[in-house]
C-alpha positions as CSV (number, residue, x, y, z in Angstrom):
1,M,17.5,-28.6,127.8
2,P,19.8,-25.9,126.6
3,L,18.5,-26.9,122.6
4,Y,14.7,-26.6,123.7
5,P,14.5,-22.7,123.2
6,L,16.7,-23.1,120.2
7,Y,15.0,-25.7,118.1
8,V,12.9,-24.3,116.2
9,V,15.1,-21.5,115.6
10,L,17.4,-24.5,114.5
11,F,14.7,-25.5,112.0
12,A,14.8,-22.5,110.0
13,A,18.8,-21.9,110.2
14,S,18.8,-24.9,108.5
15,G,16.5,-23.9,105.5
16,L,13.2,-25.5,106.4
17,T,9.9,-23.8,105.5
18,G,7.3,-22.8,107.7
19,G,5.4,-25.6,106.2
20,Q,8.2,-27.8,107.0
21,I,8.3,-26.9,110.5
22,S,4.5,-27.6,110.8
23,A,4.7,-31.1,109.3
24,L,7.5,-31.6,112.3
25,F,5.2,-30.9,114.8
26,V,2.6,-33.2,112.9
27,I,5.0,-35.9,113.1
28,W,5.9,-35.5,116.5
29,S,2.0,-35.6,117.3
30,V,1.1,-38.9,115.5
31,T,3.9,-40.6,117.1
32,G,2.7,-39.5,120.2
33,L,-1.1,-40.3,118.9
34,I,-0.1,-43.8,117.7
35,T,1.6,-45.1,120.8
36,E,0.7,-43.4,123.7
37,I,-2.0,-45.9,124.7
38,P,0.2,-48.6,124.2
39,T,2.9,-47.2,126.4
40,G,0.7,-46.1,129.2
41,A,-0.7,-50.0,129.8
42,L,3.0,-50.9,129.9
43,A,3.7,-48.7,132.9
44,D,0.8,-49.9,134.5
45,R,1.4,-53.4,133.6
46,F,5.2,-53.4,134.2
47,S,6.6,-50.4,136.1
48,R,6.0,-46.7,135.8
49,R,9.4,-45.5,136.9
50,T,11.2,-47.7,134.1
51,A,9.1,-45.9,131.5
52,L,10.6,-43.1,133.0
53,I,13.9,-44.1,132.6
54,A,13.5,-45.5,128.7
55,A,11.7,-41.8,128.3
56,G,15.4,-39.7,129.1
57,V,17.3,-42.2,126.8
58,L,15.3,-42.0,124.0
59,K,14.9,-38.4,123.9
60,A,18.7,-38.3,124.1
61,A,18.9,-40.3,121.1
62,G,16.7,-37.6,119.2
63,Y,18.7,-34.6,120.5
64,A,21.9,-36.7,119.2
65,L,20.3,-37.1,115.7
66,W,19.5,-33.3,115.5
67,T,23.0,-32.2,116.5
68,T,24.4,-34.6,113.8
69,L,22.6,-34.5,110.8
70,P,20.2,-31.2,110.8
71,G,17.9,-31.4,108.0
72,F,14.5,-32.2,107.8
73,T,14.9,-35.7,107.5
74,G,17.1,-35.9,110.7
75,F,14.7,-33.5,112.7
76,A,11.7,-35.9,111.8
77,V,13.0,-39.1,113.2
78,G,14.4,-37.1,116.0
79,F,10.5,-35.9,116.5
80,V,9.7,-39.8,116.4
81,L,12.0,-40.9,119.1
82,W,10.8,-37.4,121.1
83,G,7.5,-38.4,120.7
84,L,8.0,-42.2,122.1
85,S,9.8,-40.3,124.9
86,G,6.7,-38.4,125.8
87,A,4.2,-41.2,125.3
88,L,6.1,-42.8,128.1
89,V,6.4,-40.0,130.8
90,S,2.6,-39.0,129.6
91,G,0.3,-40.9,132.3
92,S,2.9,-42.8,133.9
93,L,4.2,-39.6,135.6
94,Q,0.8,-38.6,137.0
95,A,-0.2,-42.2,137.9
96,L,3.0,-42.7,139.6
97,V,2.1,-39.2,142.0
98,Y,-1.2,-39.9,142.6
99,E,-0.9,-43.3,143.8
100,G,2.1,-42.7,145.7
101,L,0.2,-39.7,147.7
102,A,-2.7,-42.0,148.2
103,D,-0.4,-45.0,149.1
104,A,1.0,-42.4,152.1
105,G,-2.7,-41.5,152.4
106,V,-2.8,-37.8,151.0
107,P,-4.6,-38.1,147.8
108,E,-6.2,-34.8,148.2
109,R,-2.3,-33.3,147.6
110,Y,-2.3,-34.5,144.1
111,P,-3.0,-30.8,142.7
112,T,-0.2,-29.2,145.0
113,V,2.3,-31.6,144.1
114,L,1.3,-31.7,140.6
115,G,1.4,-27.8,140.3
116,R,5.2,-27.5,142.0
117,I,6.1,-30.5,139.8
118,T,4.8,-28.6,136.9
119,A,6.7,-25.3,137.8
120,V,9.6,-26.6,138.6
121,G,9.7,-28.1,135.2
122,L,8.7,-24.9,133.9
123,L,11.6,-22.7,136.2
124,A,14.4,-25.3,134.9
125,Q,13.9,-23.4,131.1
126,V,15.6,-20.3,133.6
127,P,18.9,-21.9,133.6
128,S,18.8,-24.1,130.5
129,T,17.6,-20.7,128.7
130,L,20.9,-18.7,130.0
131,A,22.7,-21.9,129.0
132,A,21.1,-21.7,125.1
133,T,22.1,-18.1,125.1
134,M,26.0,-18.5,126.1
135,L,26.2,-22.3,124.6
136,Y,25.3,-21.0,121.0
137,A,27.5,-18.0,121.3
138,E,30.4,-20.5,121.8
139,G,29.4,-23.5,119.9
140,G,26.2,-22.8,117.9
141,F,23.5,-25.6,117.6
142,R,26.1,-28.2,117.9
143,L,27.3,-27.5,121.3
144,A,23.8,-26.9,122.5
145,G,22.6,-29.9,121.1
146,W,25.4,-32.3,123.1
147,V,24.8,-30.6,126.2
148,S,21.1,-31.3,126.0
149,V,21.9,-34.9,125.2
150,G,23.8,-35.1,128.5
151,C,20.8,-33.6,130.1
152,C,18.2,-36.2,129.2
153,L,20.6,-39.0,130.0
154,A,21.2,-37.2,133.5
155,S,17.1,-37.4,133.8
156,S,17.6,-41.0,133.4
157,L,19.8,-41.7,135.8
158,L,17.6,-39.5,138.5
159,A,14.5,-41.5,137.4
160,I,16.3,-44.5,139.1
161,R,15.7,-43.4,142.1
162,L,12.2,-42.4,142.3
163,P,10.0,-44.2,144.7
164,Q,7.5,-46.7,143.4
165,P,4.4,-48.0,145.7
166,P,4.3,-51.8,145.6
167,R,2.4,-53.8,143.3
168,T,-0.5,-55.4,145.0
169,N,-0.9,-59.2,144.7
170,E,-4.3,-58.3,142.5
171,D,-2.1,-56.4,140.4
172,E,0.5,-58.9,139.9
173,D,-2.2,-61.9,139.1
174,D,-3.9,-60.0,136.3
175,E,-4.5,-61.4,133.1
176,G,-1.1,-59.3,131.2
177,Y,-1.1,-56.4,128.8
178,F,-3.7,-56.7,126.9
179,A,-6.3,-57.1,130.0
180,T,-4.7,-53.8,131.3
181,L,-5.0,-51.8,127.8
182,R,-8.8,-53.2,127.8
183,A,-9.5,-52.3,131.4
184,G,-8.1,-48.5,131.1
185,V,-10.0,-48.0,127.5
186,R,-13.3,-49.6,129.5
187,E,-12.8,-47.2,132.3
188,T,-12.7,-44.2,129.9
189,V,-15.5,-44.9,127.9
190,Q,-18.0,-46.6,130.2
191,R,-17.9,-44.2,133.1
192,P,-19.4,-41.2,132.5
193,A,-17.2,-39.0,135.0
194,V,-14.3,-40.2,133.8
195,R,-15.0,-39.7,130.5
196,I,-16.2,-36.4,130.8
197,A,-12.9,-35.4,132.9
198,V,-10.9,-37.3,130.3
199,L,-12.6,-34.9,127.5
200,A,-11.8,-31.7,129.3
201,L,-8.1,-32.7,130.1
202,A,-7.6,-33.5,126.2
203,A,-8.7,-30.3,125.0
204,V,-7.2,-27.8,127.7
205,G,-3.6,-30.3,127.3
206,G,-3.7,-29.6,123.7
207,I,-3.1,-26.3,124.0
208,D,0.3,-26.0,125.2
209,A,1.4,-26.7,121.6
210,M,1.5,-22.9,121.3
211,E,4.5,-23.2,123.6
212,E,6.5,-24.5,120.5
213,Y,5.9,-21.2,118.7
214,F,7.1,-18.6,121.3
215,P,10.3,-17.8,120.1
216,L,9.2,-17.4,116.5
217,L,6.5,-14.9,118.2
218,G,9.7,-13.2,119.9
219,Q,11.6,-13.2,116.3
220,S,8.4,-11.7,114.1
221,W,8.1,-8.9,116.7
222,G,11.7,-7.9,116.3
223,V,13.9,-9.8,118.4
224,P,16.9,-10.8,117.5
225,I,17.6,-14.7,117.3
226,G,20.6,-14.6,119.7
227,L,18.4,-12.9,122.2
228,I,14.8,-14.9,121.6
229,P,15.7,-17.2,124.5
230,L,16.1,-14.3,126.8
231,A,12.8,-12.2,125.2
232,V,10.7,-15.3,125.5
233,L,12.1,-16.2,129.5
234,G,9.7,-14.5,131.2
235,I,6.7,-16.8,129.6
236,P,7.8,-20.2,131.2
237,L,8.7,-18.5,134.4
238,A,4.5,-17.0,134.3
239,G,3.5,-20.5,133.8
240,A,5.3,-21.4,136.6
241,A,3.7,-19.1,138.8
242,G,0.3,-20.5,137.7
243,A,1.3,-23.8,137.9
244,A,2.5,-23.5,141.7
245,V,-1.0,-21.7,142.7
246,A,-3.1,-24.1,141.0
247,G,-3.5,-26.0,144.0
248,R,-4.9,-23.1,145.8
249,L,-7.6,-22.7,143.1
250,T,-9.4,-26.1,142.8
251,R,-12.6,-24.4,143.0
252,M,-12.2,-22.1,140.0
253,R,-14.6,-21.9,137.1
254,H,-11.3,-22.9,134.6
255,D,-13.8,-22.0,131.7
256,V,-13.7,-18.4,132.4
257,V,-10.3,-18.3,133.5
258,L,-9.1,-20.0,130.1
259,G,-11.5,-17.4,128.3
260,G,-9.5,-14.8,129.8
261,A,-6.5,-16.3,128.5
262,A,-7.8,-16.5,125.4
263,V,-8.2,-12.7,125.6
264,L,-5.1,-11.7,126.6
265,L,-3.3,-13.8,123.8
266,A,-5.7,-12.0,120.9
267,A,-4.8,-9.1,122.1
268,A,-0.2,-9.3,122.2
269,A,-1.2,-10.8,118.9
270,V,-3.2,-7.5,118.3
271,L,-0.4,-5.3,119.6
272,H,2.4,-7.3,117.3
273,V,5.2,-5.5,119.7
274,V,8.1,-6.9,121.5
275,A,6.1,-5.6,125.1
276,G,3.1,-8.3,124.0
277,I,5.1,-11.4,125.0
278,A,4.9,-9.9,128.6
279,V,1.0,-10.4,127.9
280,V,1.3,-13.8,126.6
281,A,3.3,-14.5,129.5
282,V,-0.2,-13.6,131.8
283,A,-2.0,-15.4,129.6
284,Y,0.0,-18.4,129.5
285,A,0.1,-18.5,133.5
286,L,-3.6,-18.5,133.2
287,Y,-3.7,-21.3,131.0
288,R,-1.2,-23.5,133.4
289,A,-3.3,-23.0,136.1
290,V,-6.3,-24.1,134.3
291,L,-4.4,-27.4,133.3
292,V,-3.6,-28.3,136.9
293,V,-6.8,-28.2,138.0
294,V,-8.2,-30.3,134.9
295,D,-5.6,-33.2,135.6
296,A,-6.3,-33.0,139.5
297,R,-10.2,-33.7,138.5
298,C,-9.6,-36.4,136.1
299,Q,-6.9,-38.3,138.6
300,E,-10.0,-38.0,141.2
301,R,-12.3,-40.0,139.2
302,I,-10.2,-42.6,138.3
303,T,-10.5,-45.8,140.2
304,G,-9.4,-48.8,138.3
305,T,-5.7,-49.9,138.1
306,A,-5.0,-48.8,135.1
307,R,-4.6,-45.1,135.9
308,A,-1.7,-44.2,133.5
309,T,-3.5,-45.8,130.5
310,V,-6.9,-43.9,131.3
311,T,-4.6,-40.9,131.6
312,S,-2.9,-42.0,128.5
313,V,-6.6,-41.6,126.5
314,A,-6.8,-38.0,127.6
315,A,-3.1,-37.7,126.2
316,V,-4.0,-39.2,122.9
317,G,-6.9,-36.5,122.8
318,E,-4.2,-33.6,123.8
319,E,-2.6,-34.6,120.3
320,L,-5.4,-34.2,118.6
321,A,-5.9,-31.1,120.0
322,C,-2.5,-30.1,119.0
323,F,-3.5,-30.5,115.2
324,L,-5.9,-27.6,115.7
325,V,-3.4,-25.6,117.2
326,Y,-0.9,-26.3,114.4
327,G,-4.1,-25.4,112.0
328,A,-4.7,-22.0,113.7
329,W,-1.4,-20.7,113.7
330,A,-1.0,-21.9,110.0
331,L,-3.9,-20.0,109.3
332,G,-3.6,-16.6,111.4
333,Q,-0.8,-17.3,114.1
334,A,-1.1,-15.8,117.4
335,F,-4.7,-14.2,117.0
336,A,-6.1,-17.7,115.4
337,V,-4.5,-19.6,118.1
338,A,-6.3,-17.0,120.8
339,I,-9.8,-18.0,119.1
340,L,-9.2,-21.6,119.1
341,I,-8.4,-21.1,122.8
342,G,-11.6,-19.3,123.7
343,L,-13.7,-21.9,121.7
344,I,-12.5,-24.5,124.3
345,A,-13.1,-22.4,126.8
346,V,-16.7,-22.1,125.7
347,A,-16.5,-26.2,125.3
348,L,-15.8,-26.2,129.0
349,S,-18.7,-24.5,130.1
350,R,-21.0,-27.0,128.1
351,L,-18.9,-29.9,130.0
352,R,-19.6,-28.3,133.1
């Protein structure tokens, strides 16, 4: 989305303070927290593909609000719509991919496929970043916003063509939405292997909230606003590389690798120069590889039919972990976030 590399800067340019920007991120997270599990159960009970279609429409509406009503209220409502959109995607996408591969008899390919999906999503930031630079030069935030609305609606049209494994008779005869919801929560709570995998995925997934601050890192380290999208472009590229090779690293000690990412991020924060962005990129690559592996291990341990619901429970944990990232940033910016990541790496070693 062309607006994605610019929206934090849009908030600042609209007069919002650092505290207000963090408050918007909290609103985003709270929305996801409230809607995550209910939307996961909806996807399990009815259609995961339909959930993905609706997600694109809601996100488009959010961007339209940001474009037409730039201000704290418009941004807040837009984040509510974006949060609901993210909740619809979270769990639905993983379940659709895993069960599609299982239906084809190759569930072991899930880490590789998920890594490629993640990599493609991150690589898509390259054309969107270039577009952001050109669109901002031609028409400012407004033009970038409307183009982003069109991209979201196009994603919904493409989601219509996604294959979806047929529901079994047992699935069709279940007791309904609330039975599906209870089944997913029950599997998460009562099966120790699933519970541990969900906790690990929640802790690691929440770290990705630091991505929201990459443009601000560039700005604070001396990059002109118009060049910020290009300056931070290497970070998602590195993340794509890490995700792409994660399928070959399923036996890695993810706690050690994540600890390495924390050290690199801390070093970049201490340097506090433009060149530190390259160090952040390497740290992000390591983090993305760990995230794919932890996600795959979680999917492997889910055996019930409420796969999207279980994954959504993990996503609720991710939203809670996001609050830790936001708080760390408010206290000490990148260095404090690095310390938090290091603590999560230590926690993962205990979960092993």
